[in-house]
C-alpha positions as CSV (number, residue, x, y, z in Angstrom):
1,M,155.1,103.7,220.2
2,L,158.4,104.4,218.4
3,K,158.7,107.8,220.0
4,F,158.0,106.3,223.4
5,I,160.8,103.7,223.0
6,L,163.3,106.3,221.7
7,R,162.5,108.6,224.6
8,R,162.8,105.9,227.2
9,T,166.1,104.7,225.6
10,L,167.6,108.2,225.8
11,L,166.4,108.5,229.4
12,M,168.4,105.4,230.2
13,I,171.7,107.3,229.6
14,P,171.6,109.7,232.6
15,Q,170.0,107.0,234.8
16,L,172.9,104.6,234.0
17,I,175.5,107.3,234.6
18,L,174.0,108.2,238.0
19,L,173.8,104.5,238.9
20,S,177.4,103.9,237.9
21,L,178.6,106.9,239.9
22,I,176.8,105.8,243.0
23,I,178.0,102.2,242.7
24,F,181.6,103.3,242.0
25,M,181.6,105.4,245.1
26,L,180.1,102.7,247.3
27,A,182.7,100.2,245.9
28,K,185.5,102.6,246.7
29,A,184.1,103.1,250.2
30,M,184.5,99.4,251.0
31,P,187.4,98.5,253.3
32,G,190.5,97.7,251.3
33,D,190.6,97.3,247.6
34,A,191.1,94.6,244.9
35,V,194.8,94.3,245.6
36,T,194.5,93.7,249.4
37,G,191.6,91.3,248.6
38,A,193.8,89.3,246.2
39,F,196.7,89.1,248.7
40,M,194.6,88.3,251.8
41,G,195.6,84.6,251.5
42,N,199.2,85.3,250.8
43,P,201.2,86.0,254.1
44,D,204.4,86.4,252.1
45,A,203.3,89.6,250.4
46,T,205.0,92.6,251.8
47,P,203.3,96.1,252.2
48,E,205.8,97.5,249.7
49,Q,204.9,94.9,247.1
50,I,201.2,95.6,247.6
51,E,201.8,99.3,247.3
52,K,203.7,99.0,244.1
53,I,200.8,96.9,242.5
54,R,198.3,99.5,243.8
55,E,200.3,102.3,242.2
56,K,200.6,100.3,238.9
57,F,196.9,100.0,238.5
58,G,196.2,103.6,239.5
59,L,194.4,102.7,242.7
60,N,196.1,105.6,244.5
61,D,194.7,108.2,242.1
62,P,191.8,110.5,243.1
63,W,188.4,108.8,242.8
64,Y,187.3,111.1,240.0
65,Q,190.3,110.2,237.9
66,Q,189.6,106.5,238.5
67,Y,185.9,106.9,237.6
68,G,186.7,108.9,234.5
69,R,189.1,106.2,233.2
70,W,186.5,103.5,234.0
71,I,183.5,105.2,232.4
72,G,185.5,106.2,229.4
73,K,186.4,102.6,228.7
74,A,183.0,101.3,229.7
75,V,181.2,103.2,226.9
76,K,183.5,101.3,224.5
77,G,182.6,97.9,226.0
78,D,185.8,97.7,228.1
79,F,185.1,97.3,231.8
80,G,188.7,97.0,232.8
81,Q,190.7,94.2,234.2
82,S,189.7,91.9,237.0
83,Y,192.6,92.0,239.5
84,T,191.5,88.8,241.1
85,H,190.9,86.6,238.1
86,Q,193.6,88.3,236.0
87,Q,191.5,88.6,232.8
88,P,189.3,91.3,231.2
89,V,186.0,91.8,233.0
90,T,184.1,91.5,229.7
91,T,185.6,88.0,229.1
92,L,184.9,87.0,232.7
93,I,181.2,88.0,232.5
94,A,180.7,86.6,229.0
95,G,181.7,83.1,230.4
96,R,178.9,83.2,233.0
97,V,176.1,85.3,231.5
98,E,174.6,82.3,229.6
99,N,174.3,80.3,232.8
100,T,172.4,83.1,234.6
101,V,170.1,83.8,231.6
102,L,169.2,80.1,231.4
103,L,168.5,79.9,235.1
104,S,166.4,83.0,235.1
105,L,164.5,82.0,231.9
106,F,163.6,78.5,233.1
107,T,162.7,79.8,236.5
108,A,160.3,82.4,235.0
109,I,158.7,79.7,232.8
110,M,158.2,77.4,235.8
111,I,156.7,80.2,237.9
112,Y,154.1,81.0,235.3
113,L,153.4,77.3,234.6
114,M,152.6,76.7,238.2
115,A,151.2,80.1,239.3
116,I,148.7,80.7,236.6
117,P,146.7,77.4,237.0
118,L,146.8,77.7,240.8
119,G,145.7,81.3,240.7
120,I,142.8,80.4,238.3
121,I,141.7,77.5,240.5
122,A,141.9,79.6,243.7
123,G,140.1,82.5,242.1
124,R,137.3,80.6,240.4
125,W,136.5,78.2,243.2
126,T,136.9,80.5,246.1
127,D,136.6,79.1,249.7
128,T,136.7,75.5,248.5
129,W,139.3,73.0,249.8
130,A,141.4,73.6,246.7
131,D,141.5,77.3,247.3
132,K,142.4,76.8,251.0
133,M,145.2,74.5,250.1
134,I,146.6,77.0,247.6
135,V,146.3,79.9,250.0
136,T,148.1,77.8,252.6
137,Y,150.9,77.1,250.1
138,N,151.0,80.8,249.3
139,Y,151.5,81.7,253.0
140,F,154.2,79.1,253.2
141,A,156.1,80.4,250.1
142,F,155.8,84.0,251.3
143,A,157.1,83.2,254.8
144,T,160.0,80.9,253.9
145,P,163.3,82.6,253.1
146,L,164.7,81.5,249.7
147,F,168.1,80.5,251.0
148,V,166.5,78.3,253.7
149,F,164.3,76.5,251.2
150,A,167.1,76.1,248.8
151,L,169.3,74.5,251.4
152,L,166.6,72.1,252.3
153,M,166.1,71.1,248.7
154,L,169.9,70.6,248.3
155,F,170.1,68.5,251.5
156,L,167.1,66.3,250.6
157,F,167.5,65.7,246.9
158,S,171.3,65.8,246.6
159,F,172.8,64.6,249.9
160,V,170.0,62.3,251.2
161,L,168.4,60.9,248.0
162,G,171.3,61.6,245.6
163,W,169.0,62.3,242.7
164,F,170.7,65.5,241.5
165,P,174.3,67.0,241.5
166,I,175.4,68.8,244.6
167,G,176.5,71.9,242.6
168,G,178.0,73.3,239.5
169,T,176.5,73.9,236.0
170,V,177.6,70.8,234.1
171,D,179.8,67.7,234.5
172,I,183.2,68.7,233.2
173,R,183.9,65.2,232.0
174,I,181.2,65.3,229.4
175,E,182.0,66.5,225.9
176,T,180.3,69.7,224.9
177,G,177.5,69.5,222.3
178,T,176.5,65.9,223.0
179,W,173.1,64.7,224.3
180,D,174.8,63.7,227.6
181,Y,175.9,67.3,227.9
182,V,172.3,68.5,227.6
183,V,171.1,66.0,230.2
184,S,173.8,67.1,232.6
185,R,173.0,70.8,232.2
186,A,169.3,69.9,232.8
187,K,170.2,68.0,236.0
188,H,172.3,70.8,237.3
189,L,169.5,73.3,236.5
190,F,166.6,71.4,238.0
191,L,167.1,72.1,241.7
192,P,168.1,75.8,241.4
193,V,165.1,76.4,239.1
194,M,162.6,74.5,241.2
195,S,163.8,76.1,244.5
196,A,163.4,79.6,243.1
197,A,160.1,78.8,241.3
198,L,158.4,77.1,244.2
199,I,159.1,80.1,246.5
200,G,158.6,82.8,243.8
201,T,155.1,81.8,242.7
202,Y,153.2,83.4,245.6
203,A,153.0,86.9,244.2
204,T,151.6,85.8,240.8
205,I,149.1,83.4,242.5
206,Q,147.8,85.9,244.9
207,Y,147.5,88.7,242.4
208,L,145.7,86.5,239.9
209,R,143.4,85.0,242.6
210,N,142.4,88.5,243.9
211,D,141.9,89.9,240.4
212,I,139.6,87.0,239.3
213,I,137.6,87.4,242.5
214,D,137.3,91.1,241.8
215,Q,136.3,90.5,238.1
216,K,133.6,88.0,239.0
217,I,131.4,90.7,240.5
218,K,131.9,93.3,237.7
219,D,128.8,94.4,235.7
220,Y,130.1,93.0,232.3
221,V,130.3,89.5,233.9
222,K,126.8,89.8,235.3
223,T,125.5,90.9,231.9
224,A,127.2,88.0,230.2
225,R,125.6,85.5,232.6
226,A,122.2,87.2,232.2
227,K,122.5,86.7,228.4
228,G,123.0,82.9,229.0
229,V,126.7,82.7,228.2
230,P,128.0,79.3,229.6
231,E,130.0,79.7,232.7
232,G,133.1,78.3,231.1
233,K,133.0,80.9,228.4
234,V,132.4,83.6,230.9
235,Y,135.7,82.8,232.5
236,T,137.8,82.2,229.4
237,R,136.4,85.0,227.2
238,H,135.8,87.7,229.9
239,I,137.3,87.2,233.3
240,L,140.6,85.5,232.5
241,R,141.3,87.7,229.5
242,N,141.2,90.8,231.7
243,S,142.9,89.1,234.7
244,L,145.9,87.8,232.7
245,L,146.7,91.1,231.1
246,P,148.7,92.5,234.1
247,I,150.4,89.1,234.5
248,A,151.7,89.3,231.0
249,A,152.8,92.8,231.5
250,F,154.9,91.8,234.5
251,L,157.0,89.4,232.4
252,G,159.7,91.9,231.9
253,Y,159.9,92.7,235.6
254,E,159.9,89.0,236.4
255,I,162.8,88.1,234.2
256,T,165.0,91.0,235.2
257,G,164.2,90.5,238.9
258,L,165.3,86.9,238.6
259,I,168.5,87.9,236.9
260,G,169.3,90.3,239.6
261,G,168.1,88.1,242.5
262,S,170.0,85.0,241.6
263,I,172.8,85.6,244.1
264,F,171.5,83.3,246.8
265,I,170.5,80.5,244.5
266,E,173.8,80.5,242.6
267,S,175.8,80.7,245.8
268,I,174.0,77.8,247.5
269,F,174.2,75.5,244.5
270,S,177.7,76.6,243.4
271,Y,176.1,77.6,240.1
272,Q,178.6,79.5,238.0
273,G,176.6,82.6,237.1
274,L,176.6,86.3,237.5
275,G,175.1,86.2,241.0
276,Q,177.9,84.0,242.3
277,L,180.5,86.1,240.6
278,F,179.0,89.2,242.1
279,L,179.2,87.9,245.6
280,Q,182.8,86.6,245.1
281,S,183.9,90.0,243.7
282,I,182.5,91.8,246.7
283,N,184.3,89.6,249.1
284,L,187.6,90.0,247.2
285,R,187.1,93.8,246.7
286,D,187.3,93.3,243.0
287,F,185.4,96.6,242.4
288,T,185.8,96.6,238.6
289,V,183.8,93.4,238.4
290,V,181.3,94.7,240.9
291,T,180.6,97.9,239.1
292,A,180.3,96.1,235.8
293,L,177.8,93.6,237.1
294,V,175.7,96.3,238.8
295,M,175.6,98.2,235.5
296,I,174.4,95.0,233.8
297,F,171.7,94.4,236.5
298,G,170.6,98.1,236.3
299,T,170.4,98.0,232.5
300,A,168.4,94.8,232.6
301,T,166.0,96.4,235.1
302,I,165.4,99.4,232.9
303,V,165.1,97.3,229.7
304,G,162.7,95.0,231.6
305,T,160.5,98.0,232.5
306,L,160.4,99.1,228.9
307,L,159.6,95.5,227.8
308,S,156.7,95.2,230.2
309,D,155.2,98.4,228.9
310,I,155.5,97.2,225.3
311,I,154.0,93.8,226.2
312,L,151.0,95.4,227.9
313,S,150.3,97.6,224.9
314,I,150.4,94.6,222.6
315,V,148.2,92.2,224.6
316,D,145.6,94.9,225.4
317,P,144.5,96.8,222.3
318,R,142.7,99.4,224.4
319,I,146.1,100.6,225.7
320,R,148.3,102.6,223.4
321,I,151.5,104.2,224.7
322,E,152.0,107.5,222.9
């Protein structure tokens, strides 16, 4: 196991270098740059002033020199300066990463809390009215775009009913560390989490339902029933134990996928996380922030893959990764 983790960790290095190079080139290929993006709303800025600023930050240098400077600082934890926000990229990201992690973590928890019971019910009592309702919900969740459902949730529960805040992460008038602060954070999290979770459950539900149906006809299940094992124990000790193993292994993929896929949710709910910052940075051509965020998302994906493999080897003693 230790050799596997070490080998995968070393393999991350060329993967991340290749990823950073591709993203850097794509960012440079975008129309304009960070300076033109920052001065788009300033009609008084002259081309001479813009050119001086571009020269000051080395944006007129060849791409390989710019990449070399960036990657050399990146390995030291310095991702450069955000031209738009006028602060270090590391500081800018650090102020938002907690919000994205909280959003992704609670979304993953809600997905599993809803999907596992629904998948078990649909798989165990196949073709009943409960199964048909769950399958119908699954089709609805699969066919509905996330941004459309999130906008409907925002309109209904914030604008019409007024139960939850329209946007943001917390009420800025509340003092940090108080109980009211915790309640405010929870209220601002509820709609984004539920919007993502209600739409994101379909894959887990369908996979678990299909696997339970497949496990029910296996020989070991027939043998257990022939020995007189109660039906409840057949499911809990045999069918569910095997069906839930892949679900547990997908946990790493689930969390990293949510972290990288939070752009729509954070933009719709004005949630100040990495996804919203990523979209803003693209619009403003702030490529130092864009490349740093893509590196974070890429690293999270690779680490999530490793985490999923480790979880699978732990929950299933038959599997050992050498």
